[in-house]
VOGU-3710 file (C-alpha; in Angstrom, 3 decimals, decimal comma):
1> mpvdaawger> -21,102/-14,517/-1,645  -19,585/-15,069/-5,084  -17,294/-18,075/-4,978  -16,127/-20,471/-7,647  -17,842/-23,846/-7,286  -14,574/-25,549/-8,213  -12,816/-24,262/-5,133  -11,886/-26,670/-2,405  -12,786/-26,444/1,260  -13,260/-22,808/2,226
11> mvsndvvtlv> -13,329/-20,752/5,388  -15,203/-17,455/5,367  -14,429/-14,744/7,913  -16,469/-11,621/7,241  -14,980/-10,176/4,071  -12,137/-12,585/3,324  -12,344/-16,069/1,840  -9,431/-18,373/2,656  -9,165/-21,821/1,172  -6,799/-24,488/-0,100
21> egkvgrlrln> -7,109/-25,277/-3,793  -4,844/-27,980/-5,119  -1,403/-27,226/-3,719  -1,974/-23,524/-3,050  -3,485/-21,521/-0,242  -5,737/-18,774/-1,487  -6,520/-15,459/0,134  -9,390/-13,734/-1,628  -10,587/-10,285/-0,565  -14,368/-10,238/-0,716
31> rpqaihalte> -15,669/-6,810/0,200  -16,522/-5,407/-3,245  -18,884/-2,726/-1,973  -15,822/-0,983/-0,477  -13,342/-2,019/-3,205  -12,094/-4,590/-0,660  -10,856/-1,956/1,805  -9,229/-3,737/4,730  -10,714/-4,002/8,194  -9,096/-5,442/11,314
41> pmcaamvdav> -11,111/-8,702/11,058  -9,994/-9,096/7,428  -6,358/-8,690/8,432  -6,816/-11,129/11,317  -8,380/-13,738/9,013  -5,457/-13,525/6,612  -2,956/-13,741/9,456  -4,637/-16,909/10,769  -4,641/-18,516/7,332  -1,008/-17,748/6,536
51> iawradpave> 0,106/-19,054/9,937  -1,836/-22,289/9,370  -0,291/-22,749/5,925  3,235/-22,217/7,222  3,152/-25,639/8,847  1,113/-27,393/6,138  3,349/-29,298/3,696  0,419/-29,645/1,293  0,440/-25,869/0,706  3,373/-24,926/-1,504
61> lilldhaegr> 2,288/-21,493/-2,699  -0,021/-18,657/-1,628  -2,203/-16,711/-4,062  -3,609/-13,321/-3,072  -6,382/-11,793/-5,163  -9,879/-10,304/-4,961  -13,383/-11,459/-5,791  -15,768/-9,407/-7,925  -15,476/-5,662/-8,304  -13,252/-3,088/-9,958
71> gfcaggdvra> -10,186/-3,307/-7,812  -7,833/-5,444/-5,799  -7,885/-3,256/-2,673  -8,521/0,464/-2,260  -6,715/0,656/1,099  -7,709/0,416/4,715  -11,086/1,333/6,165  -9,892/4,823/7,059  -13,357/6,110/7,912  -13,538/3,689/10,821
81> vaesgqgdgv> -9,960/4,550/11,803  -10,768/8,277/11,777  -13,873/7,732/13,901  -11,712/5,989/16,486  -9,078/8,707/16,204  -11,636/11,299/17,210  -12,044/9,418/20,479  -9,490/7,380/22,379  -7,875/5,902/19,262  -7,807/2,386/20,695
91> aaraffhrey> -9,556/0,755/17,732  -7,415/2,728/15,284  -4,193/1,537/16,894  -5,509/-2,037/17,038  -6,200/-1,921/13,310  -2,731/-0,620/12,448  -1,085/-3,119/14,797  -2,808/-6,105/13,180  -2,440/-4,746/9,638  1,305/-4,274/10,064
101> qlnhllftsa> 1,656/-7,751/11,536  0,007/-9,055/8,370  2,334/-6,951/6,198  5,353/-8,342/8,037  4,064/-11,919/7,967  3,647/-11,750/4,183  7,038/-10,073/3,742  8,831/-12,810/5,693  6,866/-15,779/4,318  9,122/-18,709/3,449
111> kpivsfmdgi> 6,500/-19,934/1,004  6,290/-17,877/-2,183  3,326/-15,554/-2,632  1,734/-14,335/-5,854  -0,326/-11,139/-5,654  -2,657/-10,215/-8,486  -2,698/-6,408/-8,655  -5,658/-6,255/-11,021  -7,543/-2,967/-10,839  -7,184/-0,450/-8,003
121> vmgggvgial> -4,206/-1,062/-5,705  -3,857/1,714/-3,154  -2,746/2,235/0,434  -3,415/-0,910/2,409  -3,692/-2,832/-0,855  -0,097/-1,896/-1,597  0,865/-3,170/1,856  -0,370/-6,694/1,138  0,544/-6,841/-2,565  4,171/-5,715/-2,507
131> paryriater> 5,502/-8,260/0,025  4,747/-10,982/-2,544  7,677/-12,502/-4,412  5,620/-12,419/-7,624  3,474/-9,359/-8,312  1,182/-9,398/-11,318  0,102/-6,185/-13,039  -2,544/-6,003/-15,761  -3,945/-3,437/-18,174  -6,424/-2,512/-15,406
141> tkfampeati> -3,858/-1,816/-12,664  -4,142/1,574/-10,966  -1,422/1,829/-8,318  -1,059/4,754/-5,897  -0,119/5,779/-2,384  -2,630/8,631/-1,848  -2,297/8,992/1,922  -1,132/12,616/1,915  -4,498/13,477/0,333  -6,262/12,488/3,567
151> glypdvgggw> -3,689/13,698/6,080  -1,998/10,327/6,580  1,359/9,244/5,114  2,521/6,268/2,962  2,433/3,535/5,590  2,010/-0,296/5,361  5,688/-0,501/4,432  5,444/2,447/2,075  8,609/3,950/3,469  10,501/0,742/2,680
161> ylsrlpgqlg> 9,157/0,275/-0,849  9,121/3,889/-2,016  12,602/4,648/-0,696  13,952/1,785/-2,816  12,496/2,936/-6,137  14,859/4,387/-8,762  15,825/8,044/-8,513  13,250/10,294/-6,890  10,201/8,244/-7,822  9,497/7,431/-4,188
171> aylaltaarl> 9,285/11,073/-3,149  7,199/11,887/-6,216  4,654/9,145/-5,514  4,500/9,886/-1,781  3,959/13,616/-2,208  1,683/13,726/-5,257  -0,370/10,506/-4,963  0,288/10,015/-8,680  -1,253/6,906/-10,193  0,781/4,306/-12,056
181> dgadavavgl> -0,681/1,919/-14,585  0,389/-1,682/-15,066  3,148/-0,818/-17,528  4,491/1,784/-15,096  4,454/-0,735/-12,248  6,590/-3,154/-14,262  8,934/-0,424/-15,495  9,814/0,784/-11,992  10,006/-2,673/-10,427  6,804/-2,657/-8,397
191> athyipsdrl> 5,397/-5,522/-10,476  7,307/-8,569/-11,694  5,010/-9,614/-14,559  2,490/-7,987/-16,909  -0,325/-10,413/-17,692  -3,560/-9,486/-19,488  -6,535/-9,768/-17,154  -8,333/-12,297/-19,363  -5,520/-14,793/-18,678  -5,584/-14,594/-14,879
201> davkaalaad> -8,099/-17,365/-14,213  -6,085/-19,799/-16,315  -2,884/-18,746/-14,576  -4,401/-19,343/-11,135  -5,685/-22,759/-12,150  -2,272/-23,715/-13,541  -0,527/-22,588/-10,372  -2,922/-24,586/-8,192  -2,172/-27,694/-10,240  1,606/-27,295/-10,361
211> pqaietilsd> 3,030/-24,568/-8,084  6,570/-25,814/-8,672  6,246/-24,587/-12,267  5,493/-21,038/-11,169  8,331/-19,396/-13,100  7,327/-21,068/-16,357  3,597/-20,483/-15,851  3,996/-16,767/-15,198  6,569/-16,268/-17,944  4,428/-18,053/-20,522
221> aatpppeapi> 1,347/-15,992/-19,599  3,147/-12,649/-19,482  3,263/-10,256/-22,423  5,500/-7,241/-23,040  3,771/-4,252/-21,425  2,965/-1,103/-23,397  5,339/1,820/-23,149  5,268/3,113/-19,565  4,057/6,739/-19,350  6,130/7,357/-16,206
231> laqradidrl> 9,366/6,923/-18,152  8,698/10,102/-20,134  8,763/12,075/-16,861  11,658/10,333/-15,126  14,230/13,050/-15,804  11,878/15,784/-14,584  10,945/13,794/-11,484  14,570/13,145/-10,572  15,450/16,789/-11,064  12,479/18,430/-9,375
241> faapeledii> 12,046/16,075/-6,398  15,715/15,770/-5,431  15,695/18,332/-2,618  15,383/16,954/0,920  12,944/19,650/2,080  9,349/20,118/0,935  9,765/23,887/0,575  12,669/23,365/-1,829  10,728/20,863/-3,919  7,848/23,324/-4,206
251> aaletdggdw> 10,282/26,100/-5,167  11,791/23,910/-7,887  8,340/23,157/-9,288  7,392/26,832/-9,215  10,570/27,806/-11,047  10,252/25,161/-13,755  6,904/26,355/-15,078  6,184/23,594/-17,623  2,655/22,333/-18,285  3,296/18,994/-16,594
261> trdvlaglrt> 5,018/20,743/-13,699  2,123/23,147/-13,176  -0,297/20,236/-12,904  1,980/18,437/-10,447  2,357/21,580/-8,339  -1,396/22,199/-8,300  -1,962/18,660/-7,046  0,796/18,903/-4,448  -0,753/22,070/-3,010  -3,907/20,114/-2,141
271> ksplsckial> -2,001/17,682/0,084  -1,478/17,981/3,822  1,828/19,822/4,392  2,306/17,830/7,596  1,761/14,526/5,782  4,202/15,513/3,047  6,923/16,372/5,532  6,322/13,141/7,445  6,622/11,231/4,176  9,934/12,824/3,222
281> rllrdaavrt> 11,500/12,135/6,605  10,136/8,586/6,596  11,674/7,873/3,188  15,065/9,131/4,354  14,916/6,975/7,482  13,596/3,897/5,661  16,291/4,005/2,985  18,941/2,941/5,493  16,930/0,335/7,393  17,888/-3,290/6,867
291> dfademraey> 15,078/-5,027/8,758  11,458/-4,789/7,615  10,319/-5,287/11,214  12,109/-2,053/12,136  10,209/-0,311/9,349  6,894/-1,596/10,636  7,789/-0,606/14,172  8,616/2,942/13,070  5,494/3,270/10,935  3,277/2,023/13,738
301> glsahvcqrh> 4,683/4,735/15,971  3,861/7,315/13,320  0,366/5,949/12,791  -0,343/5,903/16,529  0,405/9,636/16,575  -1,097/10,672/13,253  -4,440/8,866/13,586  -5,492/11,300/16,327  -4,134/14,468/14,754  -6,273/17,119/13,096
311> dfiegvrall> -5,111/16,594/9,514  -6,055/12,931/9,307  -9,508/13,423/10,798  -10,044/16,512/8,637  -8,788/14,812/5,487  -11,158/11,868/5,894  -14,014/14,297/6,538  -13,288/16,372/3,450  -12,682/13,555/0,996  -14,716/10,610/2,252
321> idkdnaprwd> -17,495/11,871/4,519  -18,676/15,347/3,511  -16,862/15,038/0,177  -16,421/18,792/-0,189  -12,782/18,214/-1,219  -11,794/21,265/0,779  -9,710/20,095/3,734  -8,501/22,767/6,125  -4,982/21,643/6,949  -3,278/22,691/10,161
331> patpegvtdt> -0,607/23,880/9,676  -1,801/25,239/6,346  1,669/25,722/4,863  4,906/23,735/4,782  6,637/26,523/6,697  4,237/25,961/9,572  5,357/22,360/10,052  8,296/22,759/12,401  11,031/20,288/13,229  9,665/20,237/16,774
341> vldtifaplp> 6,293/18,984/15,524  7,991/16,320/13,393  10,250/15,249/16,243  7,176/14,694/18,418  5,468/12,563/15,772  8,622/10,526/15,109  9,361/9,976/18,805  9,392/6,269/19,758  6,385/4,997/21,652  6,764/4,186/25,354
351> egeaweplrl> 7,868/0,696/26,288  4,919/-1,673/26,135  3,098/0,333/23,453  5,442/-0,246/20,513  4,595/-2,567/17,631  6,063/-6,047/17,563  5,868/-8,769/14,910  4,075/-12,005/15,549  6,211/-14,443/17,536  5,813/-17,787/15,769
//
């Protein structure tokens, strides 16, 4: 297990290393063979560490990063979730329940958190990175919410974060799974600082030594990001993704006919129509919520339904198991996804089955 010999006392739980270094608690994802994709034990280990640090006056700051490998976190272990979904779904629901408790715990942390979004940050990685007060992007950042590609939807607080982006960026990212680079992440407010990756080790060491100087340390290390590519498309995104219904968005893209639009439309047609419609309704609902716990409760209800539906199991098969990249969605078209189907998926769970935050 690759660990820095200078680290302080460490606890290892499967694929997460938690430790106290100086005056900071550190959460380090350590599952490089899967680009640090989250499992239920990983989420549980982080929950335990954050709870312990809440009451520890020696811990003034929490740092969240990853060990070796090419990304921060590629998401959740959706293959295992899909396997459970094909059966009774108990393990799948347990994973989502614990993952969302972690998301909420990070979001409500009284102690500041710094997340280092270096490399791939997708799905479940977004769910643990964005609750942080300070979010560091680098030249290697690749940010996306690609859930509609596998028949899921932008969960882990995705409804909350995407619905609060400027203009129609949230709908665009949810429906297309478009990737943002580090400059994009800063430009749209997903990241707070742009710091070259070769400065990160020094930044972490400085924070461990003097967490009270966090603002100065991050500001001094940050550099102006390059021009953000997403800004060149903002007007088109706001115009073409403004309609509330998926069919109308597709019609707008078809009518426009530009080169960029054709590529966007071709990508959108590969996504699950059901997932896309779930995403649009979720973003509308999330935009008016005022409590992140309510968002997590709603998303857990969705996940409990979706994890056992055809499109999620089929999407994981097509993209991650057989890798034929030819999912057979059901329904196959947006018109086939009725309001009745959506109402069923968005229906609250029975009493006793709903998600609840940790009671601390």
